[in-house]
Every structure is written in structure tokens, then in C-alpha cells.
N, C-alpha and C positions, 0 to 999 in steps of 0.2 A: 781558463780564461787564458787567451794570450795576452801577454804583457811585453811589448816591443821595446825592452830596455836591456843596455848592456851595463853588467855589474862584473867586479874582478872574483867576487866571491858571493856564497849564497849561506844564510844562516838557516837552519832548520832546526823546531823545537820538535818532541815526539808526535808523531801523526800527521806532519806537514809531509807535501809529497811536492815534487817540482819536475819538470821534464825541462831540460834546457839544451838549448841549441849551442854548440860549440863548433866554430871554426878553427880549422887544423891548419894553421899557417905560422907554426913554430917548430921546423924541424927538430927533432932530437929525442932525449929519452927523460921524461918528467914523472914527478909524483902528483896524483891528485889524491886528494886528502883531506882529513881535519885542519884546520890552521893552526890549534893548540898541539906543540910539539909533542907533551908527552901522550897524548891520546892517540896522533898520528903512529909515534913512535913504538907505539902498544901495538900496531896494526889496522888503525882505521886509514888504509889509504891503499893506492892502487898504482901499479906504475904503467904509464902510457909512454909507448915505445914506437915510433914512427920506423917506417920499411926503411934499411939498410944502414940504421943508427944504432950505435952501440954506446956501453961506457957506463959508468955508474948513473944510477938515478938521480937528475937532480930537483930540489924543492927550492922555488919562491916563494916565499910568504907575500900574501896580500898586503893592499896598503890598511893601516890601523883605522879604519873607518866605523862609524856608529852603524848599525843595520836600522834601516826605516820602511818600513812597508809602504809610505807614502810616497816614495818615488815611484811607485807602479800606477798611482791612483791617476784617474781620469781629471783635465783641467778644460776640458770642452764645455764652451758656454760661459767660462767666466770671464768678467772684466778685469783689465789692467790691474794688478796690485790686490785684487780680491782673494780670498781663499775659496776652496771649494765647500761647498753647501747643499746637503742632501733636505730635502721636506721631512716636517716633524712628524714623526708616523702617528696615525691616526689611532692606534692603541694605548700608546702612552710610553713613558718611560718606566723601567724597571731598573732600579738599581739592586746591585750583587757587590756587597763587600765581602774581600777576602781577607781572613786571619790567621794565624798561628796562634794554637791555644794550647799554653803551655801545660803537659800532664804531669810534670814531678820528675825526681830522679829516676834513672833505669827505666824510665818509660818514653815511648816513641810521642813526638809532639802531635797534637789531632788539629786539623783544617775545619775552619769554618766557613761558611757563607750566609750571610747575616746573621751574624753569632750562633749558628746552629751546625751541627755536624751529621752527615746523613748516619744512619736513616730519619734523624729528627729534624733534617732541613725542612723547612716551608716550599711547596712545589711553586713551580713559575704556571701560574693559568693564564691561558689565552684561549682567544676564540678564532675558529678556522677563519680562516683568509684575509684576518687583520694583520697589520704590519706593527711592529714593537720594536724598541730600542734597548737593547741591553748595555748597560753602562756597569762596565767591569771595574770596580775599584779596588786595587791593589795595594792594601796595608801592610803588607809583609815585605821583608827584605829579600825575596827569592822571587824569580820570573816565574809564570805559570802558564803552560800552554793548554789553553781553555778549548774545549771540544764540545761541539751541538751537536747530536747525532740527527740523521735521516733529514736535516736542514741546511740551507746554504744561507750565510749572512753577507752583509757589506759593510767594510770599516767606513766609518763616518768621522771617526776623530781618532787618533792616535797619539799617545802622550802630549797631548795639547795641541794637536795637528789637526785641522780639518782636512777629509778627503773623503771621495767618492769613487765608485766602481770597482775597488778591489772587493773581490768575492770569494769566501772561504769559508771552511768548515771547522777549522781551527786556528788560533791565534794566541801567540806569545804574548802576554800582560806581563811588562816589564816590572821589576821591582818599585814599589811607591809611585806606582804611575797609574794611570787611568784609562780605559780602550771603550771606545762606543762602537756598537755594531747594529745594525737594521736588519730583521729579517720577517720574512713573511711566512705567518702560521699556515701552511699549505700541504701538510702530511699530518692528517689526526691520526692521533694513537700516543702511546705513553712512549714518553723522548727523554732521552739520558742528556744530563748536561753534568761534565766534570772536567777536572784536569787531567791532563794525560800523563802527568809524573804518577807512574803506578802507586808509590809508597803513598803520596799524597790523596789519592783516590781511596787507597784503602783506609786511610784515618780520618775521612769524614769529608773530602772534597769531592762533594757529589750531589743534586738534587735531581728533579722530575721536572719536566714541563706536562703539563695537563690541559688538556683541551676540553673546553664548556661547552655546552649546548650542542 
């Protein structure tokens, strides 16, 4: 989805993808890389060198602003002073609560969706061509990049802000925040929903979407 918005930096979680158009209007030798100094200095960066320029690569830190998907949201059709709002989905709201489950000393903590860890998690039951709202309620102290396979969803609320028109298949749910997304069940078959932090998925943060009828 094209998003005509200029930003100083892009925050990406595991499995998120971005195509960015960059206007090359600052001749010099620069570093494109991770904003975190420790990670960038460990190798997550690349030098951008203009023709006929040389010298040590320069790093310019981006402004310290909070990342917010809603800056890419559509505002068409809104009245002055109103927030974006999408219609309530006919299939209803599916609450999904994310928590960490202490596993004891010398063990890796487990993760739960609605109180259960995979493979014991309850599946999300849907009917073909119905539209549903998934409410991601992150009650942990870590952000989670959650991924719904084989479908695209639309962000409708992010950390208390209503929005519309942002289409994704992965969204990072901030710690102690809620995110709501709408999706149409238009690709029948067993469908995986999980956190894209591999260790979290390995220790329970996963369930299935199952079509009925």
C-alpha cells in the first residue's frame, strides 16, 4: 500500500517490510543504519557515498520521536476534530490477551494467548468471507510483532488512537498497550497466527485460525 508520508526514520519489527523512496539531495558520505549506536556499530549499517565525495562516513541521529503507525492512516471523510472510525465488523470482536507465564528458575518463560500456550491454545474460529476485529491486548512488558499468515488486516486502533486504511500482515503491539485490526476471512484453510520473535513462538505464542462451514 502506498503511504505518501515523509519520515526521518522507520521502525521495523521482525517480518515487517518497507519500500522507501529516498531523494538524494545531501552530497557527502553518510551512514544508513540502525539508530541504536551499539547495534549499528556491531554491523547493522551501510555507507552511502555520493560520486566524487570521500572522507569518513558521517552518522546523523534521527529525532527522538515515538513511532506511530497512525501517521500513515487515512483521514478522508472525517469531520473536523473527529477521529478516523471504521464500521463494526459483522463477525464480531475476538479478544486475544498476551501474557508471559513464569516457568521457574533456569527455565525459559512461556507465553500465552488467552491463558494458554501452543499447542493448547484455543483456535480462532471464522466463517469464510466474514469480517472480524482482532483485539490484541498485550499485558506483558515486551513489544510483540504479531503476524497473521495468508491474510491482510487493517489497523483500526493503535495504542488508544483510532485509524483506518493502514493495511498490514504484521504489526508490533507495544508493551502494556492494545491494538485492534480488522480482517476478512477470505483465504480458507488452516492459518497460523503467532509472534514473530522466534523464542516467543517456540515457547507458546502461537495459535491457529480455523474456518468453519
